Structures are given as C-alpha cells and as structure tokens.
N, C-alpha and C positions, 0 to 999 in steps of 0.2 A: 702236547704229546710226543709229536716227533721233532719237534723245532728245537735245535740245538744239540740233538741228540748222533751219536756215530753209531749206524746201522749197517751191517752185513747180512747180504743175502746169499746164500749158499746155491748153483745151480743157478747163478743170477744172469745166464744169457739166456735160458729157457721162454717160453713164453709167459707164464706166470712171473719170471723175472722181469723182465722187461716194462710188463705191464704194470707191475709195482713200482719201480723204479719211476716211470714217467709219473705214475699218479704222486708220487711221494714229492718229486720236484715241482710237480704243479703247483699243489696244494701246501706245501710243509717247507720249512727252511731249516733243514739238517745241517749239521756239523759238517758229516762224512756220510758217503754210501759207498758201500765196498762190494764190489760183485766178485764173488769168488766163484771160479768154475775152472775146468781142465781145457776146454777148448779155446787157443790162442785166436784161432781166426774169428772166431763167434764176437771174441772181443774186440778183436779187429774191426769187424763190421757194424758194433755197437759204436765204435769212438767215431767212424768215419758216417754213422747217420746222425741219428738227432740225438743221442747220448754226448753230448757236449757241456761239461758244467764243471765249475772249479772245484766243487765239493766230489766228484766223482772220483772213485781211485779203482783199478783195475789188478787183480791178483789171479794170477796162474795158480791153479791148487786143486787135491784132491781129496774129497771129504775122506778117504782111505789113509791119510796122510796126515798122523796126528801132531807131528812138527810144525808142520805148514798151518795146521788149525790154530795150534798154538800162536805162531807169530801172527796171523791174521786176526785174531781176537783180541791184541793186545788194543786196549783202549776203547772196546766196542762196547756201546750200551746196549742195543738191540740184535739180535741174530733171527733172521727167518729160513729156517731150514727148507730148502725147495729141491735140492739136489737128489734124484733117486735114478735108477736104472727102473723104468716104468712098464717098457712091453713085455705084455704078458709071453707070448710065444718065445721073446728072447730070453726071458728068466726061468722058464722050463728046461731051456736045451743048455743054458748057461747056469745052471743053480747056485754056484758058489759064488760067482762074480757077481750075481743079485744080493747076497748073502754078505760078501765085504762091502758093497757100498751102502743098501738099506739099512743092515743091522749094525756091523761093524762100523759103519761109516756114522751112523745115529750115535753110536757109544762114543767115539771120538769128538764129535759135534758137543755131547754133553759134559765130558772129562774136561776140553778145551774152555768152554763156556764158566763151568764151576771154577777151574784154576784160574783163571783170567777176569773173574769177577763181572761177568755179562750178568747184567740184571734182569732180562726178558728174553727168553726164547719160542718160539713159534715155529712149530714143524707142522708141514704140509703131510696132512694124510689122505687116504682114498674110501669110498666106499668098498671098494675090493678088500679093505681090510678087516670087515666085519664078516664073520662067519666064511673066510677063507677057502677056497676050493684049488688055490692056483699059488704058486711059489711067492708071486709077484706080492699078490694080498697077504700070506703068509709073514712076510717078510717086514710088511709095512704093518703089521699088526703085532710084531716082535720090536719095531720101532716106536710104536705108539705106547707100548706098557713101558719100554725103557725110560722113554720122556718123561711119562707120568709117574714113576718111581723114583725119578731124578730129586722131586720135591721132598723127597725125605731126608736130602742133605740140606746143609744151611747154604743161602747165598743165592742162587739164580732161581728164576720162577719158570717153569716150564709149562706150556700147555699146545693143543691141538686144533687144528682147525679140518676137518672133513667136508669132502664134498664129492660129486661125481663128475660126469665128463664135462668137459669146458668147449665150449662153441670156439673154434678158430686156433684150436691148440694143436703145436704139430703132433703127429701120428694120431689124427683121430679118423673117425669113420669119414669124415667128409671128403678129405682129399683122395681117399682110395674109392667110394663112390665116384667121383668127377673123374677118375682115371679110368674106370670100368665102364662108365656110360657110353665110352666110344664103342665099346661091343655090342651096343643094342639090348643088353641084361644087367641085371644086378644080383650077385649073390646073396642073399639071406640067410643067416643062421637059423632064424626060428620065425615066424611069420609072428608070433605072438610076444616076441621079444619088447621088453622097454628099460629104459634108463632114465636116470636123473638128468638135467641137461644144467648148465650153468654160464654165465657169459664172464668173462675176465674181471670186467667191472667188480661182479659180484664177487668174483672169489677175491680179489683185493681189498672190497670191502670188508670181507669177512675178517681177512687177516689183520687190518688195521683194527676193527672192532676188538679181537681179541688182543691186541697190545694195549688198546686202550682200556679194558676191563678185567682182564685176568687176574686172578690171585694164586695160579699155580696150580696145575691137574685137570683143567676142564678139558673137555672136548666142545668144541664150537662146531655146529650143524646148522647151515642156512637151509630155508624154507624156500625151496626151489622145484621148477615143474617137473614133469616127465615126460616122455614122449616116447612114439611108437618107432622102431627103426623102419616099418614099412612108410610112415609119413614122411619120414626123412627122404626114404628112397623115392617116394613120388614127387617130391617138392625138387630134388636134385637132377631126377629126369624122369618125367612126367610119362615119355613114350617107352622107357626101358620095360622089358619083361622082370619079374621078381622072380625068381627062383630061388626056393628053400634047398639050403646045401648042407644042413645039421648043423648043431651047437658044436663049437669046436672044444678040444680038453681043457680044461680051465676055465672055462667062460659058464656065465650064470644066464640064465633066462630073465632074471629080474635082480636088481641090484637093492642094497639094504645099506641105509645110514645110520639107523639106531634100533639093534635088533631087540626083541622083547627082555633079554635078560639085562640090558640096561636101562630099562624105561622107569625101573624106580628109581633110579639115580638121576632122571633125566627132568629138567624144567624147561616149560614151554614160555617163548617172549614172543614179541610182537613178529620178527623178522627172524627169528633163530631158535633153537634148540639148544640147550646147554647140558650136557652130561658132565656130573660132578665126581670127582673120586670118594670113594668110600669114605674116607676120614673128615671130607668136607661138609660139617654139619651147620655150620651156622652162615648166616648173610646171604643166602641161596635168592637168589632174583626170580623172577617169574612165576607161571603156579605149577602145580603137580601134573604129570602125564597121566592119563588113564590107566589103569592098571592092565597090564599083558600090552601095552600100545608098541606100535613097532613102527618105521618109516620106510615103507619100501615104495619101487618105484611102479609097482603096480597097484598100489592100493591108494597111492596118493591122491590127494584132493585137487591140485592143480594141474592140469596138463597143457601141453601146447598144441594147437591148432595147426592144420597145414598152413593155413595163412599165418600163425607165429611164427612157425619155422621158416618160411619164406622171408618174412621182414628180420629175422635173426641172419639169416645169410646171407641178404643182401648187404646189412650192415656189417658183416665181420668178413666180406666177399676179399679175396687176395686184391 
C-alpha cells in the first residue's frame, strides 16, 4: 500500500504529522516522505531528533502558496492534508486568516493534486466541522465539501478522515489543566460537557485505513470513546476545586461526528463508520445505520472511566 510510494504530508511538523511519519517509517518502505510545513524551526528540531532517514525530505512552504504546492507535489503519489489553523479563539479573532489557510489552502491542495497527478489525497477533518457554530468548524466544513466535490474531476481521488480531540496533541486541554492546577482550582466551562477522545495511534491508523480502502468521496469516522471533562480534570488534579465558568463563544456542550442528516449515507463497519457521497451507490461496505442515527459524544456507547483516562495520560505523559 505505502511501500515504494512518494508520500507528502502538509502540516507535517504537527503532532499528527510526526506520529504518522514515525509509523510509516517503522512499518513500511516508502520511496519518499515529504514533510511540508511553514515552520523552519520545527523542521530543524525534527532533523535533530529521531527523524533521520534517507527517504525523508523537508520542504518549507505554506498551503496558501499555490506555486510552492505545485513544486512540492511533483512526483507524489499520496498526500495527507493535515495543515490547518485549528485554535477556535484564534480563528474567531482572525477570521480571514483561517479562511485563507483552511479553505483557500484546501483549494490549492486540490488544484495541485489534480494537476500534478497525485493518485490519492486524504484530508484531516474535525468533529467541529459537523453542524459548526464557530468559524474554525465552518472552515473545515467548507474544506470537506471542496475535497468531496473534487472527485467530480478525472484523476485524483479525495477522501476525508474525521475524528475528535487527540490525546497528547498540542493545544489540547491537558497542558492547560496542568498549568492551571498550581492555582488549586480548574475552570470548567460546563460540568456536563463531553468530548470524543482518540489517541495518535488511532488517528494514524484511521488515515492509513482510508488510504488503503478509499474509492473517493468517503468520510471515514472511527469508533472512539467519549469522556467527561470533569473526569479528566479529576485525573489531572484530584485535589483541585472545579469551578464552572460558562461555555465560551463558539464552544459546544457535546460534539458530533455523524449528524442525523448524514445517517442515510453512512455504513457501519467493525471499527469505523463510513459516510459515502450521494453518487456512490455500488460496492458499499458494512451495514446500514439505523434511521435517524447520529454519533454524538453524549450518546456514545463507549465511555472512558477515570481509570482509563489515568492510564492514557500516563502513556502520553511528556
């Protein structure tokens, strides 16, 4: 599947990118792995660390720069599009910057892939793209629509993987809670808040599964557990007082990975759900989902206990 292939990952210096590259180098024999990102310092840190391999290539570039993408995509077989502006408050305050990276950047990736003959493109999405109430989620929804519609053109195949919060990723609530714990209390936006939770291993496994099975236009969603924010806070600082401070603008009480309106196009597999595009009617894998099915963090059947969360935090400790 990945052996002998030239693979490029945008945003390759991020948490997902680094874990994806490590997994690929460990389990496959690619021809090239191109790390495409705008941060020269993070690329420098990767080269000084464990990312030393004759197949690795480091490209400085921004997905906003169409010409640079055209150069980088030359001879590439598979693209993983992970680059994005992901911070909700940052996107709210700098809306057009998020649009330029997350929407126009997605268009640039599509154009470069089509014109350079890239065979497969997997784009990383977010639970916030489903019924979005903040700008970040809206930009990811637009990007998802662009990637699915790109399959109308002959050539490359485009599919999406969508998941929730990643354990151990940068910008997650874990380092925030750890920093605040020295004050003796933790701010909780709502005591009933729930979130989906996925490990980096699971996120990478999902992307590779998408590459292996995609025919174009699918949205791959993993079956992952939910957790309560109050349980996470208790694990990080058992002695801290928890104070409800109110939901912030653009924040949901619960997250959604599959909305009701998409359930008629969604099939259930052993470890994943797959939402097919409207035009895809043949060779559908898995079984149909129940009528009016939805996959939300508060109605999930699989929950992480306090002990489960403690084990995960120990595993992904800095």
